[in-house]
C-alpha positions in Angstrom: 87.6 103.5 110.0 88.8 100.6 112.1 91.8 101.0 114.4 94.0 98.7 112.3 93.4 100.6 109.2 93.8 103.9 111.0 97.2 102.8 112.4 98.3 101.7 108.9 97.4 105.1 107.5 99.3 106.8 110.3 102.5 104.7 109.8 102.3 105.1 106.0 102.3 108.9 106.1 104.4 109.8 109.1 107.7 109.6 107.3 109.3 113.0 106.7 107.1 115.0 109.1 108.7 117.2 111.8 108.0 116.6 115.5 105.5 119.3 115.5 103.9 117.9 112.3 103.7 114.4 114.0 102.0 115.9 117.0 99.5 117.8 114.8 98.8 114.7 112.8 98.3 112.5 115.9 96.0 115.2 117.4 94.0 115.2 114.2 93.7 111.4 114.1 92.5 111.4 117.7 89.8 113.9 116.7 88.9 111.9 113.6 90.5 114.4 111.3 93.0 113.7 108.6 94.9 116.8 107.5 97.5 117.1 104.8 100.5 119.3 105.6 100.8 122.5 103.5 104.4 123.3 102.8 106.8 124.3 100.1 107.4 122.0 97.1 111.1 121.9 98.0 110.3 120.6 101.5 107.7 118.1 100.2 110.1 116.6 97.7 113.0 116.5 100.2 110.8 114.7 102.8 109.3 112.1 100.5 111.3 111.5 97.4 114.6 109.7 98.0 117.2 108.0 95.8 115.7 104.6 94.7 112.0 105.7 95.2 109.2 104.6 93.0 107.2 107.5 91.8 103.9 107.9 89.9 103.6 111.3 88.4 100.2 111.4 86.7 98.1 113.9 84.7 96.4 113.3 81.4 96.5 116.1 78.8 96.4 118.7 81.5 97.5 118.9 85.2 100.9 117.3 84.5 103.1 117.9 87.6 106.0 119.6 85.8 107.0 121.8 88.8 107.5 118.7 91.0 109.6 117.1 88.3 111.8 120.2 88.1 112.3 120.1 91.9 113.3 116.5 91.8 115.9 117.4 89.2 117.1 120.3 91.3 117.5 118.0 94.3 119.5 115.6 92.1 117.5 112.5 93.0 118.8 109.3 91.3 117.9 105.6 90.7 114.2 106.4 90.5 111.5 104.1 89.1 109.2 106.4 87.2 105.6 105.3 86.5 103.3 107.1 84.1 100.7 106.1 81.6 101.9 108.6 79.1 105.4 110.0 79.8 106.0 113.2 78.0 108.3 116.3 78.4 108.8 116.2 82.2 109.9 112.6 82.1 112.1 113.3 79.1 113.8 116.0 81.3 114.2 113.7 84.3 115.5 110.8 82.2 118.0 113.1 80.4 119.3 114.4 83.8 120.0 110.9 85.0 117.2 110.7 87.6 115.7 107.4 86.4 116.9 103.9 86.0 113.5 102.4 85.2 110.4 103.5 83.4 106.9 101.8 83.6 104.6 103.1 81.0 102.2 102.5 78.1 103.0 105.3 75.6 105.7 108.0 75.4 106.0 111.1 73.3 105.9 114.8 72.9 102.2 115.2 72.2 101.5 116.6 68.8 105.2 116.9 68.0 107.0 113.6 68.0 109.6 111.6 69.9 111.1 112.2 73.3 114.8 112.5 72.3 116.3 112.1 75.8 114.2 109.0 76.4 115.2 107.6 73.0 118.9 108.3 73.7 118.7 106.5 77.1 117.2 103.4 75.4 119.4 103.3 72.4 122.7 104.6 73.8 122.4 104.4 77.6 122.9 108.1 77.9 123.3 109.5 80.4 122.7 106.2 82.1 121.0 102.9 81.1 117.2 102.9 81.4 115.2 99.8 81.9 111.6 99.9 80.5 108.5 97.9 81.4 105.7 98.3 78.8 102.0 97.9 79.3 98.8 98.8 77.5 96.7 101.8 78.5 94.0 99.6 79.8 96.5 97.5 81.8 98.0 100.5 83.5 94.6 101.9 84.5 93.6 98.4 85.8 96.9 98.2 87.8 96.3 101.6 89.5 92.7 100.6 90.3 93.9 97.3 91.8 96.4 99.2 94.0 93.8 101.7 95.0 91.5 98.9 96.0 94.1 97.1 98.1 94.2 94.1 95.7 97.3 92.2 94.6 96.5 92.2 90.9 94.0 93.3 88.3 92.1 91.2 85.8 91.3 92.2 82.2 90.7 90.9 78.7 93.8 92.0 76.8 97.0 91.2 75.0 95.4 88.8 72.6 98.0 88.2 69.9 100.5 90.4 71.7 104.1 89.5 72.6 104.3 91.9 75.5 103.4 89.3 78.2 106.4 87.2 77.0 108.8 90.0 78.1 106.9 91.4 81.1 107.0 89.5 84.4 104.2 91.7 85.7 101.7 90.2 83.3 100.4 86.7 83.7 97.0 84.8 83.3 94.4 83.4 85.6 91.4 81.1 85.1 88.0 82.4 86.1 86.7 80.2 89.0 83.2 80.5 87.6 83.5 80.0 83.9 87.0 78.7 83.4 87.8 81.5 81.0 91.5 82.4 80.9 92.0 86.1 81.6 95.0 88.4 81.9 96.3 89.1 85.4 98.5 92.1 86.0 100.4 93.1 89.1 98.9 96.0 91.1 100.7 99.3 91.2 101.7 100.5 94.7 104.2 103.4 94.3 106.1 104.9 97.1 104.9 108.4 96.2 102.2 109.7 93.9 102.6 113.3 92.6 99.8 115.2 90.9 98.8 118.7 90.1 95.3 120.1 90.6 93.4 123.4 90.6 92.7 124.0 94.2 93.2 122.7 97.8 91.6 124.0 100.9 93.5 124.7 104.1 92.9 121.1 105.4 94.4 119.6 102.3 91.3 118.5 100.4 92.0 118.7 96.7 89.7 119.7 93.8 90.3 118.4 90.3 88.2 119.7 87.4 88.3 118.8 83.8 89.9 115.6 82.5 90.7 113.6 85.6 92.8 110.8 84.0 94.1 108.4 86.6 95.2 110.8 89.3 92.7 109.8 91.9 93.6 106.1 91.6 97.3 106.9 91.6 97.0 108.7 94.9 94.9 106.0 96.5 97.3 103.3 95.3 100.4 105.0 96.7 101.9 105.0 100.2 102.2 108.8 100.2 101.1 111.7 98.0 102.3 115.2 97.1 99.8 117.5 95.4 100.8 120.8 93.8 97.9 123.2 93.2 97.3 126.5 91.5 95.9 128.0 94.7 95.0 127.3 98.3 91.6 128.6 99.3 89.4 128.7 102.4 86.7 126.6 100.8 86.7 124.5 97.6 83.1 125.2 96.7 83.3 122.1 94.5 80.7 121.9 91.7 78.6 118.7 91.4 80.4 115.7 89.7 83.9 117.1 90.2 86.7 115.0 91.8 87.7 115.8 95.3 90.6 113.9 96.8 90.2 114.0 100.6 93.0 115.2 102.8 93.5 111.9 104.6 95.1 110.4 101.5 97.3 113.4 100.8 100.6 113.9 102.7 101.7 117.3 101.4 100.1 120.1 99.5 102.2 122.8 97.8 100.9 126.0 96.1 102.7 126.3 92.8 100.9 128.6 90.3 101.5 127.5 86.7 102.9 124.2 88.0 101.6 122.1 85.1 103.4 124.1 82.4 103.7 123.4 79.5 100.5 121.4 79.8 97.4 123.3 80.7 95.3 123.6 83.8 91.6 123.7 83.0 90.1 127.0 84.1 93.5 128.7 84.6 95.7 128.7 81.4 96.2 127.0 78.1 98.7 124.5 76.8 102.0 126.1 75.7 102.2 124.6 72.2 105.2 126.8 71.3 107.2 125.4 74.1 106.4 121.8 73.1 107.6 122.5 69.6 110.7 124.2 70.9 111.5 121.3 73.1 111.9 119.0 70.1 114.9 121.1 69.0 116.3 121.6 72.6 116.2 117.9 73.4 117.8 116.6 70.2 121.3 117.6 71.1 122.9 116.5 74.4 124.9 119.7 75.0 122.1 122.0 74.1 119.8 120.0 76.4 122.3 120.2 79.3 122.9 123.9 78.9 119.1 124.6 78.7 118.5 122.5 81.9 121.3 124.2 83.7 120.1 127.7 82.8 116.3 127.1 83.4 116.2 124.5 86.2 119.4 123.9 88.0 120.3 127.6 88.3 116.8 128.7 89.3 115.5 128.5 92.9 112.0 127.2 92.2 109.3 127.0 89.6 108.6 130.7 89.8 112.2 131.3 89.0 112.0 128.9 86.1 108.9 130.8 84.7 110.8 134.1 85.0 113.8 132.7 83.2 111.6 131.2 80.5 109.8 134.5 80.0 113.2 136.3 79.5 113.9 134.0 76.6 116.5 131.2 76.3 120.1 131.9 75.3 120.4 128.4 74.0 119.9 127.7 70.3 116.8 125.5 70.2 116.8 125.0 66.5 
């Protein structure tokens, strides 16, 4: 890696580190090592997620970073721009608690159940605060992440033929191919302030192992200025099987061990999707007061995700319909 790029990586990831952390990181850089910091989720969120930040919290079908979303809610972050290809329950919770003023996405819903009622209420009634939305297609969002990960200003794709979306989205334009003259869609690269993902394992240097459906997590991390990864466990060695995805420590800022941190989604090899919770959420989220009471009891009044899981296991006192 050249000196200029190395300095860029150093500047991009130094924010939020303690003096000792800075010294350790600098020492590692001088040795050619790039180590992520292993810390608590509370400390990681406090260091990197600030009011007004742009966050990409990705995970497709499984490995959805729910624990991180809960911690952002506990720390009462506001004015966030949330990016996600398929926003579901965790973004519904964050929107309903007033964390977000803008959402960039391609599809939203409670998978297999129906609408996101807090998302819908924010759009239709500006409750609890107005929410601006920026819609894209799935292919477009994936291309935007890839462009950001590649250090490019925009992505090119064939898409939106016959669609009105480009009329209302300033991040979508067109460009003529310099070789054929064909007019193609150009879409602005995604470069979030922070990417947050969940994974199965990390080793003690901060290298991260993802198994199963990988979605767009890798590209989201590479496109972002900084990254937080929650994992089921921290191990001495990853012992990564062939053809699995390993995200190297030098693109990860913080790693936090949070068992069960993807609930109610599943983590391949660890636990199944909690379909009962997803169904119950439909009733909890329909009514504002029931939603707020549930969030107070299960998230705001618990210390961390382990506390949330204990409270959930005890059973809710809120009528969830």
